[in-house]
C-alpha angles and dihedrals in degrees: 000000000000089000093051091052093050092050090048091051092049092049092052092048093052090049093052089050095062115115120256106261090205106118117239124216115246112264092018115131113278118246119243110282119257122235092237125051117212114243116260112225117232113261120255123248090259093046108112097173122115117235109224109195096183118114126239114271115259110275088237094058110114121231104242102191142346134208140186117242124187137193135191113230104316098338128124115284120239142168092240119111112271127231113188143164123239092251091058128083120233116197124194120215131195113228113200121190126199110183105311094335118099124205125196143135091223110122126242094028101134098189098042127091124212116277088240088072094052122098112282111285144145126232130217127177132214135195110224104211139157114264097217135037099222133047134160131217087197119085125215090261093054096256121137126231135146107262115217111251107226105231124188133194106232115190115239105227119233092011110124107130136085096265138034139166115261114251115189099190108129116230101189099045133036116295100230095152098056094207098344126094138056133309137174127217143205131191120209118199119192125199110186107308091342127093132187123184138195115248115298141152094345095058097099120180094224135221116013097028143058098209140084130275123255088258084085104077110246125193121191117191119194133191095236144318097285128101090261089047093055091051090060092066086075092062109121094027123109132257107251113192107221093009107192149154140202087256135001089258090057096038115133091241094053087052089048092237091129142285146215120245099275092043092053090056091050092046090061090047092050091048089050089057104265119138097227127148121228112264145162128256092268088057096051094087087065092062099031139057125231116247099172145324139204151128133271118261099223093210096057104019087233121134113233130188128234091280091051096252119138114259108240121241100248112194139307109274095035116125126249103204119199126179100295096346138077140180136181123245115248106166139010107231137155105028103021115227098021133074113259138155093267095065114112121246133181111222144139125233123155086328136064112278117290142163118246145142115285084240089068099048096084089239100078093113095048127097113269139206124199112216140173129204114254 
């Protein structure tokens, strides 16, 4: 009889120790821990999940820092700037740090626990974008100085989780890229009445620049891997008259802060692998070869040379150089096979880069030279 009573008592104790099956919302305060932990069944041969035995951080543990990570397709997420093609998926992930412990839903982070295990918090996302499409490093007196780009934090609506797909559409300036171009991002994590954010509008790069450091997540999406494709990475970034840098590697264009017309052309060439220094339109003849030149016939819109013969349309990606302005040919339109004012160019002039007919550039009635990078 004594043995039966002992077995019955042990059975009741084990029954009382079972975990509460009621699901708990992510981020809700954790219940008091039980003295017994239910056994975790061994994974099946096809189970690829990782068992994380660590306990959630105490609800009172303060979040010490946050960052934005990004990954292309199913690659490893990192805090480095991202350069992706339009056919690739870029996912942004919040990284929350509590003391020495990191939390993130980014895959392949061996030392990070899922965000669900972090102290209770809420998440919001911002785009960090320039507030104007045109700036100038030249003052009215002709002096040079790096003008401050006016960046703004624009809330991303309906983005309140630890991951979201990158969207580079600008909201404060014209959207000439329609899904192509460059955008910067910030994540804001709130814990009670306290908020902590990843680097944003105040993370200035310092002397010799007017932009933001690489601590602000930057994503550039290009059309493809051609010269013209690399130019599309600059969509959404401002025109900066006399864009510059203390070196080519720290140039405003190389950092995707903005560019003037000539620096935009050089940026694409540099991204395509050519070792070309940034220059102005007057310096382009030193790194290009002349294919043809002429003036527009106002009656037809066709450019003709000194002998009155139409200038042939060369190839997409070739440069059309005007006096103190330049663009790259994107499409042969109008009269096919010859250069005319209906042909499409990509250029930047007191506006973020865009594609439009030569007739709309403001330079259609100027003399032109058609040039190709050497």
